[in-house]
C-alpha positions as CSV (number, residue, x, y, z in Angstrom):
1,M,92.6,-87.7,-63.7
2,K,89.0,-88.0,-64.6
3,I,86.6,-88.0,-61.6
4,E,83.3,-89.5,-61.2
5,E,80.5,-88.2,-59.0
6,S,80.4,-91.5,-57.3
7,T,83.8,-91.8,-56.1
8,I,82.9,-90.2,-52.7
9,I,83.3,-92.9,-50.1
10,E,81.0,-92.2,-47.2
11,T,83.3,-93.7,-44.6
12,N,86.2,-91.4,-45.4
13,D,86.5,-88.0,-43.9
14,Y,87.1,-85.8,-46.9
15,R,87.7,-82.0,-46.6
16,V,84.5,-80.4,-48.0
17,I,84.0,-77.0,-49.4
18,I,80.2,-76.0,-49.8
19,Y,78.9,-73.4,-52.4
20,P,75.3,-72.7,-51.7
21,A,73.3,-71.1,-54.6
22,S,70.4,-68.8,-53.8
23,R,68.1,-70.7,-56.0
24,P,67.6,-74.2,-57.4
25,F,69.3,-75.1,-60.6
26,T,67.4,-75.7,-63.9
27,T,67.9,-79.2,-65.4
28,K,70.1,-77.7,-68.1
29,E,72.2,-75.7,-65.4
30,S,72.8,-78.8,-63.4
31,K,73.9,-80.8,-66.4
32,V,76.4,-78.0,-67.5
33,I,77.6,-77.3,-64.0
34,A,78.3,-81.0,-63.6
35,E,80.3,-81.1,-66.9
36,K,82.3,-78.1,-66.0
37,L,82.9,-79.6,-62.5
38,Y,83.9,-83.0,-64.1
39,D,86.5,-81.2,-66.4
40,F,87.8,-78.8,-63.7
41,L,88.3,-81.4,-60.8
42,G,89.8,-83.9,-63.2
43,D,92.7,-81.5,-63.8
44,W,92.8,-80.0,-60.4
45,A,96.3,-80.0,-58.6
46,A,98.3,-78.7,-55.8
47,H,101.8,-77.8,-56.6
48,G,101.8,-80.1,-59.6
49,N,100.4,-83.0,-57.7
50,E,96.8,-84.0,-58.8
51,L,94.1,-83.9,-56.2
52,S,91.7,-86.6,-55.5
53,A,88.6,-84.7,-55.6
54,S,84.8,-85.5,-56.2
55,F,81.5,-83.5,-56.1
56,K,77.8,-83.8,-55.6
57,I,75.1,-81.4,-56.4
58,E,73.1,-81.5,-53.2
59,K,69.1,-80.9,-53.2
60,N,69.6,-79.4,-56.7
61,Q,71.0,-76.1,-55.2
62,F,74.1,-76.8,-53.2
63,I,77.6,-77.8,-54.9
64,I,79.7,-80.0,-52.6
65,I,83.3,-80.4,-53.4
66,C,85.2,-83.1,-51.6
67,V,88.9,-83.4,-51.4
68,D,90.8,-86.6,-50.0
69,E,93.7,-84.9,-48.2
70,E,95.1,-88.1,-47.1
71,K,96.3,-88.6,-50.7
72,E,97.3,-84.8,-51.3
73,E,96.4,-81.8,-49.4
74,A,94.8,-78.9,-51.1
75,S,97.2,-75.8,-51.0
76,G,96.2,-72.3,-50.8
77,C,97.0,-71.8,-54.4
78,S,94.7,-74.9,-55.4
79,I,92.0,-73.5,-53.2
80,D,92.3,-70.0,-54.9
81,T,92.1,-71.8,-58.2
82,L,88.8,-73.5,-57.2
83,G,87.4,-70.2,-55.9
84,R,88.1,-68.5,-59.3
85,F,86.6,-71.5,-61.1
86,M,83.5,-71.2,-58.9
87,K,83.3,-67.6,-59.6
88,E,83.2,-68.1,-63.2
89,I,80.2,-70.6,-62.7
90,D,78.5,-68.1,-60.3
91,N,78.8,-65.2,-62.9
92,E,77.6,-67.6,-65.7
93,F,74.5,-68.9,-64.1
94,E,74.0,-65.8,-61.5
95,L,73.7,-68.3,-58.6
96,G,74.7,-66.2,-55.7
97,L,77.3,-68.9,-54.6
98,F,79.5,-66.2,-52.7
99,D,76.4,-64.3,-51.1
100,R,77.2,-65.4,-47.3
101,M,74.3,-63.1,-46.2
102,K,71.5,-65.6,-46.8
103,A,69.8,-68.5,-45.1
104,S,68.6,-71.7,-46.6
105,F,66.0,-73.8,-44.9
106,V,63.4,-76.4,-45.4
107,E,59.8,-75.4,-44.5
108,N,56.9,-77.7,-45.3
109,G,59.2,-79.8,-47.4
110,E,60.2,-77.0,-49.6
111,I,63.8,-75.4,-49.8
112,K,63.7,-71.6,-49.3
113,T,66.4,-69.2,-49.4
114,L,66.2,-65.7,-48.0
115,K,68.5,-62.8,-47.4
116,L,69.7,-63.2,-43.8
117,Q,67.9,-59.9,-42.8
118,D,64.6,-61.1,-44.1
119,F,65.1,-64.6,-42.6
120,K,65.6,-63.0,-39.1
121,K,62.6,-60.7,-39.6
122,G,60.4,-63.8,-40.6
123,L,61.5,-65.7,-37.5
124,K,60.9,-62.7,-35.3
125,D,57.3,-61.9,-36.6
126,G,56.3,-65.6,-37.0
127,S,56.0,-65.7,-40.8
128,I,58.7,-68.4,-40.7
129,S,57.7,-71.4,-38.5
130,K,60.0,-72.3,-35.6
131,D,59.7,-76.0,-36.8
132,I,61.9,-75.4,-39.9
133,E,65.2,-77.2,-40.6
134,V,68.4,-74.9,-41.5
135,F,71.2,-75.7,-43.8
136,D,74.7,-75.1,-42.4
137,F,77.2,-74.3,-45.0
138,S,80.2,-74.1,-42.7
139,K,80.9,-77.9,-42.5
140,G,84.7,-78.6,-43.2
141,T,84.6,-82.5,-43.4
142,Y,82.4,-84.9,-45.2
143,V,81.2,-86.7,-41.9
144,A,80.2,-83.4,-40.4
145,F,78.4,-82.7,-43.6
146,L,76.6,-86.0,-43.4
147,S,75.6,-85.5,-39.9
148,D,74.9,-81.7,-39.5
149,F,74.3,-80.1,-42.9
150,L,70.6,-79.9,-42.2
151,L,69.5,-79.4,-38.6
152,P,66.4,-78.3,-36.7
153,L,66.3,-74.5,-36.2
154,K,67.0,-74.6,-32.5
155,R,70.2,-76.9,-32.9
156,S,71.3,-74.8,-36.0
157,W,73.6,-71.8,-36.2
158,A,70.3,-69.8,-36.6
159,G,69.1,-70.9,-33.2
160,I,70.3,-67.6,-31.8
161,Y,67.6,-65.8,-33.6
162,V,64.9,-67.5,-31.7
163,D,63.8,-67.0,-28.0
């Protein structure tokens, strides 16, 4: 099945898997990554049954994979296959997609990504404003992604780092 980026229907609550890069993609990288995702997701299956999946590249830095599990559930094996594929992309472009010890946030309209220890230090010493918004990569459904992917610091997972 060939998929298109636009097949995400915002009223459906798809399963979501978020791959956050440590930096923005170049224009060429975005094009190549999108082509690879089209090809992979077009053939992605669970136990021989094709998965209804789509993707979007959000903020030119985050890869969002959506699976309509009302049609077919993504099995452990299919999720492992996706993980291996994403590791290939990660290795090819050196994106840090699997580095979970980082924080991405918006400060003064700019997306920034720091190592978690540097992020915590910046909040503590005041070099990072408390008025930032923080991305949350733990969202498991598309509705949660739409409503809570980017939150004010105090309402986010990182709120525990502020007094």
